[in-house]
Each structure stands twice: as structure tokens, then as C-alpha cells.
FIKOLZA-1660 file (N, C-alpha, C; in steps of 0.1 Angstrom, whole numbers, plus 5000, padded with zeros to 4 digits):
% residues 75
   i   px   py   pz ch aa at
   1 4786 5033 5010  A  M  N
   1 4795 5034 4999  A  M CA
   1 4788 5038 4986  A  M  C
   2 4776 5034 4984  A  E  N
   2 4768 5037 4972  A  E CA
   2 4766 5052 4971  A  E  C
   3 4764 5059 4982  A  T  N
   3 4762 5074 4982  A  T CA
   3 4774 5081 4978  A  T  C
   4 4786 5076 4981  A  R  N
   4 4799 5082 4977  A  R CA
   4 4804 5077 4964  A  R  C
   5 4798 5068 4957  A  N  N
   5 4802 5062 4945  A  N CA
   5 4816 5055 4947  A  N  C
   6 4817 5048 4958  A  V  N
   6 4829 5040 4961  A  V CA
   6 4828 5026 4955  A  V  C
   7 4838 5021 4948  A  V  N
   7 4838 5008 4943  A  V CA
   7 4844 4999 4954  A  V  C
   8 4837 4988 4958  A  P  N
   8 4843 4979 4968  A  P CA
   8 4855 4971 4962  A  P  C
   9 4866 4970 4969  A  V  N
   9 4878 4964 4964  A  V CA
   9 4881 4951 4972  A  V  C
  10 4877 4951 4985  A  I  N
  10 4880 4940 4994  A  I CA
  10 4868 4930 4993  A  I  C
  11 4871 4917 4990  A  P  N
  11 4860 4908 4990  A  P CA
  11 4852 4906 5003  A  P  C
  12 4840 4904 5002  A  M  N
  12 4832 4902 5014  A  M CA
  12 4833 4888 5020  A  M  C
  13 4829 4887 5032  A  R  N
  13 4829 4874 5038  A  R CA
  13 4819 4864 5032  A  R  C
  14 4822 4852 5033  A  K  N
  14 4813 4842 5027  A  K CA
  14 4799 4841 5034  A  K  C
  15 4799 4845 5047  A  T  N
  15 4787 4844 5055  A  T CA
  15 4778 4856 5053  A  T  C
  16 4782 4866 5046  A  R  N
  16 4773 4878 5043  A  R CA
  16 4762 4874 5033  A  R  C
  17 4750 4878 5037  A  K  N
  17 4738 4874 5029  A  K CA
  17 4738 4881 5015  A  K  C
  18 4741 4894 5015  A  V  N
  18 4741 4901 5002  A  V CA
  18 4755 4904 4999  A  V  C
  19 4760 4898 4988  A  R  N
  19 4774 4899 4984  A  R CA
  19 4775 4907 4971  A  R  C
  20 4785 4916 4970  A  L  N
  20 4787 4924 4959  A  L CA
  20 4799 4919 4951  A  L  C
  21 4799 4920 4938  A  A  N
  21 4810 4916 4930  A  A CA
  21 4822 4925 4932  A  A  C
  22 4834 4919 4931  A  V  N
  22 4847 4926 4934  A  V CA
  22 4856 4924 4922  A  V  C
  23 4862 4935 4917  A  D  N
  23 4871 4934 4906  A  D CA
  23 4884 4928 4911  A  D  C
  24 4888 4916 4907  A  R  N
  24 4900 4910 4912  A  R CA
  24 4913 4917 4908  A  R  C
  25 4913 4923 4897  A  R  N
  25 4925 4930 4892  A  R CA
  25 4927 4942 4902  A  R  C
  26 4917 4950 4905  A  L  N
  26 4919 4961 4915  A  L CA
  26 4923 4956 4928  A  L  C
  27 4918 4944 4933  A  Y  N
  27 4922 4938 4945  A  Y CA
  27 4937 4935 4945  A  Y  C
  28 4941 4929 4935  A  R  N
  28 4956 4926 4934  A  R CA
  28 4964 4938 4934  A  R  C
  29 4960 4949 4927  A  L  N
  29 4968 4961 4928  A  L CA
  29 4968 4967 4942  A  L  C
  30 4956 4967 4948  A  R  N
  30 4956 4972 4962  A  R CA
  30 4965 4964 4971  A  R  C
  31 4965 4951 4970  A  N  N
  31 4973 4943 4978  A  N CA
  31 4988 4946 4975  A  N  C
  32 4992 4948 4963  A  L  N
  32 5006 4952 4959  A  L CA
  32 5010 4965 4966  A  L  C
  33 5001 4975 4966  A  I  N
  33 5004 4988 4971  A  I CA
  33 5005 4987 4987  A  I  C
  34 4996 4979 4993  A  E  N
  34 4997 4977 5007  A  E CA
  34 5010 4971 5012  A  E  C
  35 5014 4961 5004  A  R  N
  35 5027 4954 5007  A  R CA
  35 5039 4964 5005  A  R  C
  36 5038 4973 4995  A  C  N
  36 5048 4983 4993  A  C CA
  36 5049 4992 5005  A  C  C
  37 5038 4997 5010  A  F  N
  37 5038 5006 5022  A  F CA
  37 5043 4999 5034  A  F  C
  38 5040 4986 5035  A  N  N
  38 5045 4978 5047  A  N CA
  38 5060 4977 5046  A  N  C
  39 5066 4975 5035  A  K  N
  39 5080 4974 5033  A  K CA
  39 5086 4988 5036  A  K  C
  40 5080 4999 5032  A  L  N
  40 5085 5012 5035  A  L CA
  40 5085 5015 5050  A  L  C
  41 5074 5011 5056  A  K  N
  41 5073 5014 5071  A  K CA
  41 5083 5005 5079  A  K  C
  42 5088 4995 5073  A  N  N
  42 5099 4987 5080  A  N CA
  42 5111 4996 5083  A  N  C
  43 5113 5006 5074  A  A  N
  43 5124 5015 5077  A  A CA
  43 5119 5024 5088  A  A  C
  44 5126 5024 5099  A  R  N
  44 5122 5031 5111  A  R CA
  44 5120 5046 5109  A  R  C
  45 5129 5051 5101  A  R  N
  45 5129 5066 5099  A  R CA
  45 5117 5070 5091  A  R  C
  46 5112 5062 5083  A  V  N
  46 5099 5065 5075  A  V CA
  46 5087 5063 5084  A  V  C
  47 5087 5053 5092  A  A  N
  47 5076 5050 5101  A  A CA
  47 5074 5061 5112  A  A  C
  48 5085 5066 5117  A  T  N
  48 5084 5075 5128  A  T CA
  48 5084 5090 5123  A  T  C
  49 5088 5091 5111  A  R  N
  49 5089 5105 5104  A  R CA
  49 5097 5114 5112  A  R  C
  50 5110 5111 5113  A  Y  N
  50 5120 5120 5120  A  Y CA
  50 5122 5133 5112  A  Y  C
  51 5121 5132 5099  A  D  N
  51 5124 5144 5091  A  D CA
  51 5114 5155 5093  A  D  C
  52 5119 5168 5094  A  K  N
  52 5111 5179 5097  A  K CA
  52 5103 5184 5084  A  K  C
  53 5111 5184 5073  A  T  N
  53 5105 5190 5061  A  T CA
  53 5099 5179 5052  A  T  C
  54 5090 5182 5044  A  A  N
  54 5084 5172 5034  A  A CA
  54 5094 5168 5024  A  A  C
  55 5103 5177 5020  A  E  N
  55 5113 5174 5010  A  E CA
  55 5123 5163 5015  A  E  C
  56 5127 5164 5027  A  S  N
  56 5137 5154 5033  A  S CA
  56 5130 5141 5035  A  S  C
  57 5117 5142 5039  A  F  N
  57 5109 5129 5042  A  F CA
  57 5107 5122 5028  A  F  C
  58 5103 5129 5018  A  L  N
  58 5101 5123 5005  A  L CA
  58 5114 5118 4999  A  L  C
  59 5125 5125 5002  A  G  N
  59 5139 5120 4997  A  G CA
  59 5142 5107 5004  A  G  C
  60 5139 5106 5017  A  F  N
  60 5142 5093 5024  A  F CA
  60 5133 5082 5019  A  F  C
  61 5121 5085 5015  A  I  N
  61 5112 5075 5009  A  I CA
  61 5118 5070 4996  A  I  C
  62 5123 5080 4988  A  D  N
  62 5130 5076 4975  A  D CA
  62 5142 5067 4978  A  D  C
  63 5150 5070 4988  A  I  N
  63 5162 5062 4991  A  I CA
  63 5157 5048 4995  A  I  C
  64 5147 5048 5004  A  T  N
  64 5142 5035 5009  A  T CA
  64 5136 5026 4997  A  T  C
  65 5129 5033 4988  A  S  N
  65 5123 5026 4977  A  S CA
  65 5134 5020 4968  A  S  C
  66 5144 5028 4966  A  I  N
  66 5156 5023 4958  A  I CA
  66 5162 5011 4964  A  I  C
  67 5164 5011 4977  A  R  N
  67 5170 5000 4984  A  R CA
  67 5161 4987 4983  A  R  C
  68 5148 4989 4985  A  I  N
  68 5139 4978 4983  A  I CA
  68 5140 4972 4969  A  I  C
  69 5140 4981 4959  A  W  N
  69 5140 4977 4945  A  W CA
  69 5153 4969 4942  A  W  C
  70 5165 4974 4947  A  L  N
  70 5177 4968 4945  A  L CA
  70 5178 4954 4952  A  L  C
  71 5172 4953 4964  A  R  N
  71 5171 4941 4971  A  R CA
  71 5163 4931 4964  A  R  C
  72 5152 4936 4957  A  H  N
  72 5144 4927 4949  A  H CA
  72 5151 4922 4936  A  H  C
  73 5160 4930 4931  A  L  N
  73 5167 4926 4919  A  L CA
  73 5178 4916 4921  A  L  C
  74 5184 4916 4933  A  S  N
  74 5195 4907 4936  A  S CA
  74 5189 4893 4939  A  S  C
  75 5196 4883 4934  A  P  N
  75 5191 4869 4936  A  P CA
  75 5192 4864 4950  A  P  C
% end
């Protein structure tokens, strides 16, 4: 990771002898993005990528994102 200048985001295990510091704010953002992708993949059409063109695939991702957002807004 050091040769590629990659910043570690996932915390290391407690049993590891040499531990590196992790930015907690980046880890929270990464977790948020992973949960978003997981919710998008719950839509079967997104997970299996039935659409042939990139435009229709991205359009369905937009529709699915709006549905997730609306579901989040409703109590």
C-alpha cells in the first residue's frame, strides 16, 4: 500500500503487531457508500444488469436511488 500511496481506511485487527492509524471519518464515509451499493444491489435488475446499454442501466440506477431515497423519507 505504501508503494501505491494508498491510505488505509479499514481498521486493522487488534492482534496485529504493527498497527496503522485510520481516519475514522473516511471509514464512516466508506461504510455509508458500501451500504448504499448494497441497497442498490437488492434491486435484482441492477444486480444482474439486464440492460444492454449504459444509459438504460444508469437510468435504472437513478430510479432505484430515488425509490430508496423516498423510502428513507417516509416515516
